[in-house]
Each structure stands twice: as C-alpha cells, then as structure tokens.
N, C-alpha and C positions, 0 to 999 in steps of 0.2 A: 597796879590797882587790884584791889580785891572785892569780890562780891561775897559776903558772908552770911552764913546761916540760909543759904538759898535751898529752896525746895526746886530740883532741876530733874531734866531727864538725861540720865547718862548716855554712853555711847551705844548701848544695846536699847535704849529707850525705855527704861526701868526708872522708876521714880527714886530719887536719892536726895538726902539732905546734907548739904556741906558747903565747902567754899570754892569759888573760882577765880584763878589768879590771872589777869591780864597783863600782858608785857608787849608793847610795840603792836598793838593790833591783833596779837595771837593769844590762843588759850595756852598759858605756861604750865598751870598745874590745876587739876581738877581732883576733889576729894574732900573728906571729912577731917576737920579740925587740922587744918593746914597751919604750920608755923609761918610767922612772918613778922618783919621789923615793926616795932611799935608805932613809927612814924609814918607807915606805908598807908595810902588812901585807902579806907575800907567802907564800903556801902552795905547797911546792915539790910538784908532783903528777907528778913522774918515776915512771913504771910503772905509772900508773892511767890510766884512760879515763874522759872526761868526756862525757855526754850530756846532752839536754834532758831536764826533768822529764815524766814519764808524763801523759798527759790521757786519762782515762777518761769517755766521753761515755755511757755505759749501765751503771749501777750502781744497784740497788735498796738494797742494805744490807750491813753487814759489822759485825764486833765485836759481835754481839747487837742491833744495832739497824737499823731500817729507814727509808727515806724516808717512806712511808706511816704511820709512827707519829706523825708530824705534830707534833712539837716541836722546838725549836732544839737541847735538848740531846741529842736522838737525832742529829740531821745533824751538830752538832759532834763527837760521838762518832766518827761516820764519817769526818769530815774527819782528826782526829787519828791513826786507824788508818790511814788511806790515805797519809798523809805519810810514816809509817814504812816503807811499802812503796815509796815512791818517786814516788807519784801526787801530783803538785802543783796539779793542777786536776781538777775532775770536775763532772759534770751528776748531781745526784740523780735518779732515776728512779721515776716513779710507776707503779702497777699498774692493771688493770681494776677498780676498786673503786666504791663510791658516791661521788657528787658531793661529799658534805660530807668525806669522807676525803682527797678529791684536793685541796679547797680548802685544808684545815689543812695538808697537804704542801707547797703551793705557797707558803703564807704563810710558813711554817717556813723553806723553803730561801731565799725572798727575804731574811728577816731575818738569815740568816746570811750570805748574800752581801753584804748592806750592812754588817754588823759581821763580818767573819771573824775566827776565832780565830787567834792569832798562831802557834800550834804545830800548825796543821792545813792541809790542802789547801785552795785557793780554790774556791768555787763559781763556774762560769763559764756556767751555764745548767741549765736543767731539761729532762729528757726525758720526754715523755709516751707511754708504751707502753700504749695502749688509752685509752678503751673502745671504739673505732670498728675493731673487728676481727671477723674470722669465727668464727662459733661451732665450725665444724668443724675449725679449726685453733687454737684457743684455748690449747693447749699448758696450762701451769700458770695461766692467768688465770681468774678467777672468771665462769662462763657467765652467771648472773643479772645480772651487772653490765655485760654487753655491750650496747652500744647502736648504732644506725645512724650513721654519719657525720654530725656536726651542727656546721657552721661557727659559727652563732649562739653555742652553748655553749662551743665551743673559743674563739671571741674574747672571751668574757666571762673565762674562765680565763685567757686570755694577758694580758689587762688586769689582772687581780687578781694576777698575778705581777710586774707591772711591766715586762712585755717580757721576762723572765728565760727564759720557754720557748723553747727553741733548737730542739727536734726534737719532732715528733708523728708518732705511727704511724697509719697507714690501711690497711684492706684495700680496696683501690680498687674490686674488683668488686662490692661491697656497694652496695645503692642510695644514690645520691649521693656515692658515693666519689670520682669523678673530679670532680665540681663542688667537692667538700671540696678537693681537692688544688689546683685552680685558684685558690681563695680563700685557703687557708691559705698558700700559698707565698709571699704577700707578708709575712707575720708571721715565718716560721721555716722551717727545712728539714724537708720532708715526706718521711717514709719509709714503704716499704712492709713489711708483716710480718703474720705471722699471716692469712695469706691463701690462698684457694684459686685464686688468678688463674692464668690460663693465660699462655703466652708472649705471645700478641696482647694480652690486657687488660693485663699489666705493661707491654708497650711503650707502650700508649696512656696508661697512668698516667705514664710519663716525659714523654710528650707534654703532658701537663697540669700537670707540675710536680714530681712525685716525683723526687728526686734522691739518694736513699740507701735502703739496705736494711739492715734491722735483723736481727742475728744470722742472716746467709745461711746456706742450707740448712736451719735449723731453723724448724718451724711453717710450712712452705710446701711445695708438690710439690716432688717430687725431680727431678733433670735426667734426662731420658731421650732416647733417640736419635730418637725421633719426637714427643716432647712435651718440648720444652726447659724448660718452665715459668718459674717467676720466677728461677730460678738461671741459665737459659740466656740469659734476657733481659738480667739483671745483666751477665753475661759479655760481651754482645754489644753493649752501649751505654756508651760513654765518658763519658757525662753523669753517671754513677750510682756513687757509692761505696758500699762493702759492709761490714757489720761481720763479723768473724769471732771466734768463742770459741775461743782456742787452748791449752784445758787438755788437749788429747789424748783427751776423752771425748766432748765435743760433736761433734767432726771429727776424723776418722782423719787422722794425719799425711800420709799420701798425698794426701788430699782437701785439706790446707793447702798442701801444696807445688804442687798443681795450681792452687789459687785465687790463691796469690801469684804464679804465673807468668803467669795470664790477667790478674789485676786489675792487678798492678803498683802504680803509686802510689795506685790506688784502694781498696786493702785498709786497712782500720781494725782494730786489736786493740781489742776491749773484754771486761770482766770478765761483766757480766750477773751479778754476784754477789748473794746474798742473805744475810740476817743471820747465818747460819752460817758466812761466811767468817771466819776466824781464831778459831772455836770448835771444842771438841772435838766429835766425832761426837755425834749425838743423834737424838731423834723429837719435839722439841718447838719446832721452828723454823715460825713462822707465815709465809707469804708471800701477800699479798693475801687472807687470810681462809682459807687452805687449810694444812693440817699437812703441813710437809716433813720427810723424813729424810735426814739426811746419814750416809753410810758409805763410807768409805775415799775421800774427796775427791769425792764424786758426791753431788750433792742431787736427790731425787725424790719425787713424791706416792706415795700408798699404792698406785695401780696402776701405778707403775713409770715414769710419766711425768717427763722432765727437768724440773726446776723451779729455773732458774738455775743459778749455779755457786758454788764456794767457793775459786775462784782470784782472781789479782791480775795486773796489766799486767806488772809485775816477773817473777813467775813464768812467764807466757806467753812474754815476750821470750826467756827462758832456754831455754823449749820449744821456741820456733820455731828456735833457734840448733841445738838438738839434734836437730831434724827435718832440718836442711840449708838452712834460710833464711839469707842473709847478714845478720850482725847489724845493719848500717847499714840494711837494708830493714826488719827486724823494728822497730828503733827508731822509724824514720820513721812505720811504720804505728801506732805507740803514741804519738806526739807531734805531729808537724807535720799530718799528714793527718786525724787526729780535730779538730785545731784548725780546721783549714780548714772541715770539715763544719758547725761552729757559727759561722763566721766570727769566730774569734779569732785567726787565723794571723798577724794583725799584732802580737800582744801575747805570744804565747807559742808553744811547739813547737818552736824552733829556736834555735840559738845564733848571735845576730846582733845587733849593736850597736842599741840602744834598746829590745829587748824584755826582758820580766822576766828576772831573773836566777834562773830555775829550773833548777836543775842538779843531776845526779846524778854522784857519783864511785864508779866502779866498780873492782874489783880484777881479777887475771887471771881468776878464776873467774866473773866477772860479778855478784859479791855487791856490794851496797850499802855503802860505807863512809862516805860523808858525803851529805848533801842540803842543797843552798843554795837558799833559797826566800823 
C-alpha cells in the first residue's frame, strides 16, 4: 500500500513531500517519487498532513474505564477509544492503591499487550504512578495506600508484569528513595513525582538514576528564584525528560511556551487522563478510590485538588499549536520523545523505514481524517 504525494514529517521531524510505502504493518519505504507497480493500492494524500501516531505514556483511564479496574475488558475499552483519538500506543497507568489492585491491573495490561485488540491502540508498557510518593504532595493519590520506596516489592510487580513496567514513580527524598532509583533503573525508567524534593535533592536523584519527571510542575515544589526545586533541577539537567499536561488548565499557556523553549526535545506530552475522558460531565467518577467531579473539562476532588485530566494527545497538540508551539515540535513531544522514554523509539514514534506503520492523516484544521495502525 502507498500513500502518495503526502506532506509528512521525516525521521528528523522536518517537513517533506513524497510517498510512504506500507507492507505488513511496517513502513517499507519513505521518500520522493517512489517507483511501484501500477496495480499497487495507492492513496492520494495531496493537501493532507501525515504524522506519526501518538504515544501516551501516562494515562489512567478514559471512556468510563480505568487501568485499576483490573480487567482485560476495561483496558481493551481504553485501547479502542484511544485509537479513535489518534493514540496508537499507550502505557496504562496505575494509581497509589492496594497491592492486590495493582497486581490485577498489571496482569490485565499484560494480557492485553500479549493479545491486542485489532481496533485499538497497542500497549507498549505500564506506568506505575505510586505508591512510593510523598504524602505532602499526594495530589489525587490515596494517602493511606502510600508506601516507602520498596525495591523488593517493585521487583516482584515488575516480574509479574513480564517486564512490561516501563516507568515507575518515586519521591526520592523519602527514606530509601535514592537507593530505590539506583536499583530500579536497571529494570525501567525511574521518574520523580509527587515529591517535596529540593533542587539539590532532585539533582542527587538524577545522579542516582532518575531520568524522567512525571507531570512537571504538578505535585512538586514550584520554581522560585532562590529555591529552584524539582522544576529548576529538570530545566538544568539535560539527562532528564519531562511530562507536560497541555490542556491549558494544568499549566498556563505561557508556562508551556517557556517549558518547551527550555526543554526542547526533552518535552513529553501526556494526557494523565482519567475515566471521565470522553464522558459527559458528572460527579460519579472514581479515581484510585476517590470521587472525582468533571465540569467544563476539569477533573477535581471535592476539595478542588486537580485529579488527572479529561484531555487526549490530539487535543493537546492542537492546543500547543494555538499557544504558539511549532507543529513539528508539538508532534515530536507526543510521539518520538515519549517512545524514547520507554525505550520503544526503535519501533514507534517517527516515520522511518522499518518502524510500525502507525500514521495519522490530518486535514488543514489538524483534525484526524484517517488512522493507519
């Protein structure tokens, strides 16, 4: 199959016009004026833009279901909804809950990854957000389920998932946090979040193996001129990638513009969405054992604490463009960079021969008109 006369982002995220050949779900050839048999199926993409499929490495739920519901049916439902929004790969994300709940979620995600639904996004990893966090910055996480960093327990869960856990969160300033990072980095990417860490503590965590920051700015000390905190440490360290929730609610557009300028290719767009994503406003959405109200596109607990989002990567990329971020930068932050964070950039995240043929065709308004998966 060929997509011809396409305006697409090449492997360096530069705009090119040419042809894209797909064979057996892979990108076979990409370039200008490709030769091909006259009887080969060709789709004229003149006037459209082709980008890689989105990769969401931090998503709890959507379409009424949640990772921690712990059944294959629930996660398959998420996968089907996400593909409609242009997300072709994702990491179901757990919350700070009891061990039995986390175990069920990991096993369900593993089953879905091993036998993916044909009409849904693929699972490319699991993101464990908790329980090794700081109570003072718990956000919408359940306080009674918070535990000190425990590598032995994490390793058991990692093995249970069949090695599918690609991201684990830790508040490194907690007792045993630095040691946890030094050990867990051998299994997966270790991320800092829900933390009270100072600039100095965060920098020490990076030296110990933390290379990522979950939802930067949120659930951590703010950036101050005499106390740079985690945000300042991330800005100051090229080893660390950072998630940004780009719904215009979690972070002000001016903050997003600043973050993208400072982080460059270290910026990662995530949804951090919960089960209310894709549902009507309501007050009966459970998130990790707590009741969440969704109103006017904002998800909050009863005390006003932000409780995830109801956005998706497609909406966020469009938001970023409206905020002044170049389309190619926004797309890279929602595709190749998150793929790199979880070690999947050899398979997904960019339009290059040999990779999966995960492609989105966009019209002049950046709306999705076709998904190849």
